[in-house]
Each structure stands twice: as C-alpha cells, then as structure tokens.
C-alpha positions as CSV (number, residue, x, y, z in Angstrom):
1,M,-8.4,-18.4,-9.0
2,T,-4.8,-19.3,-8.2
3,E,-2.9,-21.9,-10.2
4,A,-2.4,-25.4,-8.7
5,A,0.9,-27.3,-9.0
6,A,2.7,-30.3,-7.4
7,V,5.5,-29.6,-4.9
8,V,7.1,-31.0,-1.8
9,G,9.7,-29.3,0.5
10,V,10.2,-26.0,-1.3
11,V,7.8,-23.6,-2.9
12,E,9.0,-20.2,-4.3
13,N,7.5,-17.2,-6.0
14,T,8.5,-14.2,-6.8
15,S,10.6,9.2,20.7
16,P,13.8,8.8,22.3
17,A,13.7,6.5,25.4
18,E,16.0,5.6,28.2
19,Y,16.3,2.4,30.2
20,S,17.0,2.5,34.0
21,L,19.0,-0.1,35.9
22,S,17.4,-1.1,39.2
23,K,19.1,-2.4,42.5
24,P,17.9,-4.8,45.1
25,A,15.6,-3.2,47.7
26,R,17.2,-3.0,51.1
27,G,16.3,-5.9,53.3
28,S,14.7,-7.7,50.4
29,D,15.2,-11.2,49.2
30,A,16.2,-9.9,45.6
31,K,12.7,-10.5,44.4
32,A,12.0,-6.7,44.5
33,H,14.1,-3.8,43.2
34,L,14.3,-0.1,43.8
35,V,14.1,2.1,40.7
36,D,14.9,5.8,40.5
37,V,12.1,7.5,38.7
38,G,12.5,11.3,38.4
39,G,14.2,11.3,41.8
40,H,11.7,9.1,43.4
41,L,12.3,5.5,44.4
42,I,9.7,2.9,43.6
43,T,9.7,-0.8,44.3
44,V,9.2,-3.2,41.3
45,P,9.6,-7.0,41.0
46,A,13.0,-8.2,40.0
47,G,13.4,-8.7,36.3
48,T,11.0,-5.9,35.4
49,L,12.1,-3.7,32.4
50,I,11.3,-0.1,32.9
51,L,10.9,2.1,29.9
52,F,11.2,5.9,30.4
53,S,10.3,8.8,28.0
54,S,11.0,12.4,28.4
55,S,7.8,12.7,30.5
56,G,8.8,10.0,32.9
57,I,7.5,6.4,33.2
58,N,4.9,5.3,30.8
59,P,1.7,4.8,32.7
60,D,0.0,2.8,30.0
61,P,1.0,-0.8,29.9
62,N,-0.8,-1.3,26.6
63,T,1.3,1.2,24.7
64,S,3.4,-0.4,22.2
65,T,6.9,0.8,21.3
66,H,7.5,0.2,17.5
67,P,10.8,1.1,16.3
68,S,10.8,4.2,14.0
69,T,13.5,5.5,11.7
70,P,14.0,9.1,10.5
71,M,12.1,9.8,7.2
72,A,14.2,9.9,4.1
73,D,14.1,13.0,1.8
74,F,11.1,13.1,-0.5
75,H,11.9,11.0,-3.7
76,V,9.0,12.7,-5.5
77,Q,8.6,16.5,-4.9
78,P,5.5,18.4,-6.1
79,D,6.0,20.4,-9.3
80,S,4.5,23.8,-10.1
81,V,1.6,23.6,-12.4
82,R,-0.6,26.0,-14.5
83,G,-4.4,25.6,-14.8
84,E,-7.3,27.3,-16.4
85,E,-10.3,28.6,-14.4
86,A,-12.8,25.7,-14.1
87,G,-10.1,23.2,-14.9
88,V,-8.1,20.7,-13.0
89,A,-4.7,20.7,-11.1
90,R,-2.7,17.9,-9.6
91,F,0.2,17.7,-7.2
92,Q,2.1,14.6,-6.2
93,C,4.7,13.8,-3.5
94,Q,6.2,10.5,-2.2
95,V,8.4,9.8,0.9
96,H,9.3,6.7,2.8
97,G,9.5,6.2,6.5
98,L,8.9,3.6,9.4
99,P,6.0,3.8,10.4
100,E,4.5,4.7,6.9
101,P,4.1,8.5,7.0
102,L,0.7,10.1,6.7
103,I,0.5,12.7,4.0
104,S,-1.3,16.1,4.2
105,W,-1.1,19.3,2.1
106,E,-0.7,23.0,2.9
107,K,-1.6,26.0,0.8
108,D,0.3,29.3,1.6
109,G,1.3,27.8,5.0
110,R,-2.2,26.6,6.1
111,P,-3.7,23.1,5.9
112,V,-5.8,22.4,2.8
113,N,-9.4,22.1,3.5
114,T,-10.1,18.5,2.3
115,E,-13.8,18.9,3.3
116,D,-14.1,20.9,0.1
117,E,-15.3,18.4,-2.4
118,R,-13.2,20.0,-5.0
119,Y,-10.0,18.8,-3.2
120,T,-9.3,15.1,-3.4
121,L,-6.4,13.6,-1.3
122,L,-5.6,10.1,-2.5
123,P,-3.9,7.5,-0.2
124,T,-0.9,7.6,-2.5
125,G,-0.2,11.3,-1.6
126,V,-1.7,12.8,-4.7
127,L,-3.7,16.0,-4.4
128,Q,-6.3,16.7,-7.1
129,I,-8.2,20.0,-7.3
130,T,-11.2,20.3,-9.7
131,G,-13.2,23.3,-10.7
132,L,-10.3,25.6,-10.3
133,G,-10.9,29.1,-9.2
134,L,-8.6,32.2,-9.1
135,D,-8.5,31.8,-5.3
136,D,-6.8,28.4,-5.7
137,A,-3.6,29.9,-6.9
138,G,-0.8,29.9,-4.3
139,R,2.1,27.8,-2.9
140,Y,1.3,24.2,-2.1
141,C,3.5,22.0,0.1
142,C,3.3,18.3,1.0
143,V,3.7,17.5,4.7
144,A,4.7,13.9,5.8
145,H,4.4,13.0,9.5
146,N,4.8,10.0,11.7
147,S,6.1,9.2,15.1
148,A,9.7,9.9,13.9
149,G,8.9,13.5,13.0
150,V,7.5,15.8,10.4
151,K,9.0,16.7,7.0
152,H,7.9,19.3,4.5
153,S,8.5,19.0,0.7
154,T,9.6,21.9,-1.4
155,E,6.9,24.3,-2.4
156,A,5.1,24.2,-5.7
157,R,3.2,27.1,-7.2
158,L,-0.2,26.8,-8.8
159,T,-1.0,29.5,-11.3
160,V,-4.7,29.9,-12.4
161,S,-5.6,31.8,-15.5
162,G,-8.9,33.1,-16.6
163,S,-10.7,31.3,-19.5
164,Q,-13.9,31.4,-21.4
165,S,-15.5,28.4,-19.7
166,S,-18.3,28.3,-22.1
167,V,-16.1,27.5,-25.1
168,Y,-16.3,23.8,-26.1
169,K,-13.2,21.8,-25.4
170,E,-12.5,18.2,-26.3
171,P,-12.3,15.8,-23.4
172,V,-8.7,15.2,-22.4
173,I,-7.4,12.7,-19.8
174,L,-4.5,14.4,-18.0
175,V,-3.5,11.6,-15.9
176,G,-4.5,7.9,-16.5
177,P,-4.0,4.7,-14.4
178,E,-0.6,3.4,-13.9
179,N,0.5,-0.3,-14.2
180,L,0.5,-1.8,-10.6
181,T,1.8,-5.0,-9.2
182,L,0.4,-5.7,-5.8
183,T,0.0,-8.6,-3.4
184,V,-3.4,-9.9,-2.2
185,H,-5.2,-7.9,0.5
186,Q,-3.5,-4.6,-0.5
187,T,-5.3,-1.5,-1.9
188,A,-5.1,-0.5,-5.5
189,I,-5.6,3.1,-6.5
190,L,-6.3,3.6,-10.2
191,E,-6.2,7.4,-11.0
192,C,-8.1,9.2,-13.7
193,V,-8.0,12.9,-14.1
194,A,-9.9,14.4,-17.0
195,T,-10.8,17.8,-18.2
196,G,-12.9,19.6,-21.0
197,Y,-16.0,21.5,-21.6
198,P,-18.6,20.5,-20.9
199,K,-17.2,18.6,-18.0
200,P,-16.6,15.0,-19.2
201,I,-18.1,12.0,-17.5
202,V,-15.5,9.5,-16.3
203,S,-16.4,5.8,-16.3
204,W,-14.4,2.5,-15.8
205,S,-14.4,-0.8,-17.5
206,R,-12.2,-3.9,-17.9
207,L,-10.6,-4.6,-21.2
208,D,-11.7,-8.2,-21.1
209,G,-15.4,-7.3,-20.7
210,R,-15.7,-8.8,-17.2
211,P,-17.6,-6.6,-14.7
212,I,-15.7,-4.7,-12.2
213,G,-18.2,-5.4,-9.5
214,V,-19.1,-3.3,-6.5
215,E,-17.7,-5.2,-3.4
216,G,-14.6,-3.4,-2.1
217,I,-15.0,-0.8,-5.0
218,Q,-14.9,2.9,-4.2
219,V,-14.8,6.1,-6.4
220,L,-12.6,8.8,-5.0
221,G,-13.2,12.4,-6.2
222,T,-14.4,12.7,-9.7
223,G,-13.1,9.4,-11.2
224,N,-10.5,7.7,-9.3
225,L,-11.0,4.0,-8.7
226,M,-10.0,2.4,-5.3
227,I,-10.2,-1.4,-5.0
228,S,-9.7,-2.5,-1.3
229,D,-8.5,-6.0,-0.2
230,V,-7.5,-7.0,-3.8
231,G,-7.5,-10.6,-4.9
232,V,-6.1,-12.5,-7.8
233,Q,-9.5,-12.1,-9.5
234,H,-9.0,-8.3,-9.7
235,S,-5.9,-8.8,-12.0
236,G,-6.5,-7.3,-15.5
237,V,-6.4,-4.2,-17.7
238,Y,-8.5,-1.3,-16.4
239,V,-9.9,1.3,-18.8
240,C,-10.7,4.9,-17.8
241,A,-12.9,6.7,-20.3
242,A,-13.7,10.4,-20.4
243,N,-17.0,10.9,-22.2
244,K,-18.5,14.1,-23.6
245,P,-22.1,14.3,-22.2
246,G,-24.8,13.4,-24.7
247,T,-22.3,12.2,-27.4
248,R,-20.0,9.3,-28.3
249,V,-16.9,11.5,-28.2
250,R,-14.6,10.0,-25.6
251,R,-10.8,9.6,-24.7
252,T,-9.5,6.5,-22.9
253,A,-6.5,5.5,-21.0
254,Q,-5.6,2.1,-19.5
255,G,-3.5,0.4,-16.8
256,H,-2.6,-3.1,-16.0
257,L,-3.2,-4.4,-12.5
258,V,-1.4,-7.6,-11.5
259,V,-2.3,-9.1,-8.1
260,Q,0.1,-11.8,-6.8
261,A,-0.6,-14.4,-4.2
262,P,2.1,-16.0,-2.1
263,A,2.6,-19.7,-2.6
264,E,0.8,-22.0,-0.1
265,F,0.2,-25.8,0.2
266,V,-3.2,-27.1,-0.6
267,Q,-2.3,-30.8,-0.1
268,P,1.1,-31.3,1.7
269,P,2.8,-34.8,1.3
270,Q,2.0,-37.4,4.0
271,S,4.5,-39.8,5.8
272,I,4.1,-43.3,4.5
273,A,5.6,-46.8,5.3
274,R,6.2,-49.5,2.6
275,P,7.9,-52.8,2.5
276,V,11.4,-53.0,0.8
277,G,11.1,-53.4,-2.9
278,T,7.7,-51.9,-3.3
279,T,6.6,-48.5,-4.6
280,A,6.0,-45.4,-2.4
281,I,4.0,-42.6,-3.9
282,F,4.1,-39.0,-2.4
283,S,1.4,-36.6,-3.6
284,C,1.3,-32.9,-2.9
285,Q,-0.5,-29.8,-4.2
286,A,0.4,-26.0,-3.9
287,Q,-1.1,-22.8,-5.4
288,G,-0.1,-19.2,-5.8
289,H,0.1,-16.6,-8.5
290,P,2.3,-16.5,-10.5
291,R,2.5,-20.4,-10.5
292,P,4.9,-21.6,-7.9
293,Q,8.1,-23.2,-9.0
294,L,8.2,-26.8,-7.7
295,T,11.1,-28.7,-6.1
296,W,11.3,-32.1,-4.4
297,L,13.8,-32.5,-1.5
298,K,15.1,-35.7,0.3
299,N,16.7,-35.2,3.7
300,G,17.1,-31.4,2.7
301,Q,18.9,-32.2,-0.6
302,I,17.3,-31.6,-4.0
303,L,16.0,-34.8,-5.5
304,E,16.4,-35.1,-9.2
305,P,14.2,-37.6,-11.1
306,G,16.1,-40.6,-12.6
307,G,16.5,-44.3,-12.1
308,H,13.8,-45.5,-9.7
309,V,12.8,-41.9,-8.9
310,K,10.0,-40.6,-11.2
311,L,8.1,-37.3,-11.1
312,R,4.7,-37.5,-12.6
313,N,2.5,-34.8,-14.0
314,N,-0.5,-35.7,-11.8
315,N,1.2,-34.2,-8.7
316,R,2.6,-37.5,-7.5
317,F,6.3,-38.4,-6.8
C-alpha cells in the first residue's frame, strides 16, 4: 500500500553502420531517388533513410537499431577460492554496458554446463557450485556479451581439497542476502549459500512474521530467493535460515528489501470558477513510496500559505 498525500503541480520522490546519400533519379520529378547499394543502383522514394551494415542493406524493416556503447571494464572481478569436497564454491562478477550484458561462465576455456543442477547462475552474474568434486577444480572466467561486443574477466582459480565428508560440521551461511533498494516491477535476488554436514536445509521467512507468499516467488539453486515484479508490499526484512536436519540447530542471516514506487496523482485538482470575494477550494491526492513531498504552485511559482491562502491537512487548498 502506497502512502497518500495532498499535492498540486509538483510531486517529487527520491554494429557500425553507414548512411548513404541519394540523388534524384534521371528523368524523375524528384519523388524518387537512386541509391548506390554495393555497386547497384536502386530506386527509392524521396526522403527515405537507408541504413547500411557491413553485409549491405538491412532487409528486415522490423529490425530496431538501438544505440550501444562499449562495455566498461569489470568493476567486480571473480576471486580465487578454496573449497572442500562436497562443499560449496561461489564466483561473482559485475560489468555495465548498453544494452545490459548477458553473463556466462567458462571453466578452463570451455562454457560451464549450467544444465548440471550443481551449477547455479543467478541473474546478478553470480555462479554457485554445490556438491564440489575434485573435477570442479580449475580456472573460471566470467564472460559478458551484448551487441557491442564480448569481454572476458580475469581468471579465478578454484582449488578443491579432499575431506572426510561424514564428519559432522555445524551449518554455516557463507553468503547471506544483501540489503536492496529497488523500484516496483523490478526483480529481487536474495542470495543464501550454506554449507555443513549433514547438508543444511535452507528456508526463508520475513522478520515481521508475514507470509512471503508464492506468487512471483521462485527458489533458484539450493536456497536463493527470487521475487519477480516486486511491489511495495514486498518491502521488509527477509531471513535466510540454514537448519541442521532433524534438529533445532540453525544459523540465520537477513537482508532488508526496500521497494520504492514513483509518485503519481490519485486525484488531480480540477479547474473551478468562483465569484469575487468567495472561497475557492482545490483538492488533490497523490501516492508513492516513500511518501511524496508536496508543493503547491500558482502560475508556475511556488505558493506559500499565508494571508487569504491556507493549506489544510485534509488535502484541500
């Protein structure tokens, strides 16, 4: 539920291509032009903009040409990690680009097999590997690609050591959920990576006791929570718990999710006419999260209450 408030006027809260010039077709009335396409002249209507690529004229009229910019360097590079057999490993990378780059991972120069259920690739670019085996050791690289090109991160090494997997180990949360601030309709990824023996059971709850629900909720891998199309109602503190099977032994970690909603008018002010000397009342409502800051304007200038101008708490001016 977004918060309501009164306002009028102001509501605030916080592949390379070439273009070819054409010339009038001989004997024409300037309504058609001749265009040179790879050594061939074609006739097009005057005023037509022709976009060429390295392969010639684009034959698909529905193809969009969104601008792209070269990807920046990775601002988060994967770090080398050590893990025990049957344990968990995690790699992370982050890079910005336009359009938003797609992230994939390579091991020893070959694509990671994400069809293996032990491998979980989160939309945030995180790679999780559970049930580590000695064969998982190697050099891992993050690969970002979009229409502007492909970029590789530095390599990170995974070292896997043998262990006595039957020895009891207390549950441990290696990575818990981070605090997130999102806007409505975005996707929230709440990460939870736990290890121990026997393998801990990961569960989620809200600190305020409210049910998380099931609509738009998906569990990724062995315990990551994804909330699609978030709304203000999803705001709250989420608790990840790693439970030892059959006991009350558990470890927890929590993260705060804040979902903001842009300000919008619920009831805009209406134009009115009143005789001189009488009272004119303007009423308006707006909502958003956090609560919008409200300002009244007259002819584009901020209108301060005073004299015969009064601002009332019931959303009337």
